[in-house]
C-alpha angles and dihedrals in degrees: 000000000000115000122207106287091230094061099050098090100026112135116239112238109257113209125198114287112272119243092233090057094049092048091052097044098046100030093240129151101194117049127165116203117210097156110091105044095247124160107263088202096061123222138310116291084228091062089053091051092051090052092051091048093052097047092095089065100057092116090061126081116246121255100275089210092049090221101172096047089044091052093048094049093042090052091046092056097032091236130124123270092241090066092067136081126175132212144179087272123328088281087069087055089050089054092048092051091051093046090049100049117017124086127182111286096024119127127236125185128212140149119281092238111037142100104329097216091078091064091033095060096036089056093050087059092049095250121144114244118217110200118199119201118250117247114221088337094307134102109272095220093179093056090046089051090055090056094060113118137166086270094056113116107160136024112195115207116182108201115207084025120233119246099015102045094220125135140218106227124235092254092050091048092047092052092048094049092050090060098042113096112245089240091069118078118223110207105200107196108204099172090143096039097120090059098056111105101172119104089226095071112112121264088217100173087064090058092058089074091061104029117055090183097064122103122186124207124203136165146204091216098085124042093005089056098222096125092132093058096051107221120158130156144199127222119202144127112304093251089055096050092049089057095049089046092060088073097039115121115238116261092005091158120055127232093248092049092051094047095047091044093051089050096044099054086050090059102067090156087074091048093051091050090051093047089053096048089045093053088049090050095050090048091053094049095047090050092051094047090055090051087055092047093245126138129219139184115260102272125217104157130056095284139054135210113222126191106225094187094239143061105305097210101075090041089054090050091048093051090047092057087056092055096258118126118200131151117265114228090218089077090045095050092254099109097185099039140088125204108214128190113226104248133183117298093263091048092047088050092049093049093049096046089051093044094049092051092048094049092049085055096040097127089059089048092056094049097054 
């Protein structure tokens, strides 16, 4: 059988190493995972209660329309239900957008170093991906704008950007949107939206009123701590949501996921606590990096990219042997950097203690 030509050489997404795998491979009992930007504080107790209450309905299909979770999210943002679409994580919404709008030969624009699923799904549809280099770790919106042609269909902006953690400000995004033709969709991926504490972060929902070509992506996998249940969503004008919904698979979010997400978004006290703890963790890591004479990109999500001044692969391996999983920059095209999820205070301290020891012994690391 002959597969699509454009999928033959596509890379398979490589997530952070699972805790269980590291324990098994290295014979460890205690492992800290700071690789996948998960919430170290878990999820809302109300989400757990909602899951338990729905366990007796496992034999029933979920509500294909997701009416209850749609109502909860719409109420939270003060928008209408027809402005929302849900997916099995926000990467499912990315897939649906690509499937609904991209034709072979269409062009789509993204940063050179960003969430890889934009390019992955565009190429499955036969579209041409235009990758624009980051500028000091940030999206270069001016350069992206210069790449727009009559063949451009979608521009992807990850904000905060994964893997660098940098942001496009409200004023920068507003100026960018004002220059983009309304025929070009701007998909604004705000997976880490709830973690941002700076006043410069975009108020993207306000922009929906002016720009019909804007689609906002958010998720329950990060600050809400529901990564295992896979729930993400898109926010856009009703006519855009209707189009994307045409390609949505039936029952693409489970009963338990819908129940947990609806309960989670109604527990903003938990979200506020996690945001505060994350900000404290980021400040602690940044302070310790400066003490170690290490530089990092300005971080606005729940992770930080730090330049350790030497090849990151051996340091990643050395950390792994001590039961600490991070992401090596070698695989992200940042060969001297590590991407580290902000953990609990104890996890952050353990990581820094291990990192400092490894860097002090770096000549030995390089010779192994």
